N, C-alpha and C positions, 0 to 999 in steps of 0.2 A: 504494498500499499504505499502510495506517495502523497505527501503533505507538503505544500508550499506556505511559507510564512515570511513576514518582513523582519529582517535582523533589527534587533534591540541590543542594549547592553547587558540585557539578560542572557543573551546568546554569545557573549564575548570570548570567554574560555574555549568552548568547543568550537566556535567559528574561527579562532586565531591558530587553532592546531590544522584547520582545513585550509585555510588562507597561507599557512607555511608552507604545506604541502603543494599548494600551486605555485608558489614563488620558487621553490626547489625545482618543480617541472621546468620552469622557465630559466633554469641555471642561476640561481641566486643561493648564496648561503642561508641556511637555516636559521631563523632567529625568530622565534615565536614570541618573544617579549615585545622586540621593537615592531613586530607585526600586530601584535596585540594593542600597543599604544597608537600605532597609526589607524587602526579600525575604530578604535575607542574616539579618536578625535574626529574621525569622519562622522561617525554616527552621532556624537553629541553635537557637533556644529550642523547638523542635517545637510551635510555636503554629498551625500550618498544615499540611494535606496539600494538596497541589497535584498534579494529574495534568497531565502535558503529553502532547499529542498531536503525532506527526509525520506529515506526508503526503510520501510519497516521499522521506523522509529529511530534509525540511525541517522545523522548528519552526513548527508552524502555528496552535496555541492552547493554552488551559488552562482548566483548572476548579480554583479555589482554595476549599478548606473550612475553616471554624473551627469549633471544638466548642462547642455549646451543651448546655443540659440541660432538658428538657421536664417542666413541673410535672404535668402531668395523666398523662403517660406513665410518669412515673418514669424515665425513661432519657435516653442521649444523643441529642441530635439534630444534625445538620450543618447550619450555614449556608452554603449555597452562595453564597459573597460574590460571586465574579467568574467570569464565563465570557466568554471571549472567543476568536474565530476571525478570524485575520487575512483582510482582504478577499480577497486572491488564492486563498484556500482555501474561502471559503464556497461552499455549494450542493452539497457533496460527504458532507454527513451528519457532519462531524466534531462538531457541537455535540451531536448526539444521542448520539454514541459517546461523549463526555465525561459527559453526563448519565447514560448508562448505567453507565458505570464508576462514577461517584458513588453511583449506588444500590445497585450491587453491594458497594461499600465501606461502605454504611450496613448490608447484611446482614452482611458480615464483621465490623463492630464491634458488632453486634447493637443498632444505633441505631434509633430509632423513625421516623426519616425526614430528608428535607430540607426546609429553609426557604430561601426565596429572596426578593428584591424588586427589583423593576426600576422604571424611571421610566414613567409613562403614555405617554410619547411613544416609547418602545421599541418599534416597531411589529413589529420581527423577533421580538423577545424575547416580546411579548405572544401571538403566534401560536404561536411555538415551545413555550412550557413547557405550555400545555393539551395539546398534542399529544402530549407526554411524559409526561402523566400527573398534572401539576400542576394544584390545584385553586386558583382566585383566591379569597382570604379577603376577602370584602366587609363582613364584620361589624366588622372593626377597622381603627382608625387607626394609623399609625406615626408616632411623634413622636421627634426628634432634640434632644439638649440638646447644644451646642456650647461649649466654654469659649474 
């Protein structure tokens, strides 16, 4: 049985462990406490909306959204910054359920849509997102500036 809920500070300890697994997946050093502080700040400041999914009672994955604004649509757009399902829970449709919940949230908040970015090497994600209705934008280059 799957259950989706919005992350609150009550979920922080359990969520921080899963968030750390996600970061390690993207080749970051494990640091549960630093991740927990990061999540606590985002939740406390209402800077994110995060959906947690449980699979048979166990926290199995999450989708984390950040608010953007789209200049063409003149509406809010949500950045699907982080999507993760723990390996033991993959293959059960949890990622699709999380994405569907994010789409529903777009409707609830009258947003124009979702934006996401993933590594070119993320084979699973690069197959999943088109199946979920996302279109690959091949017309733009994304650049980062890091201090």
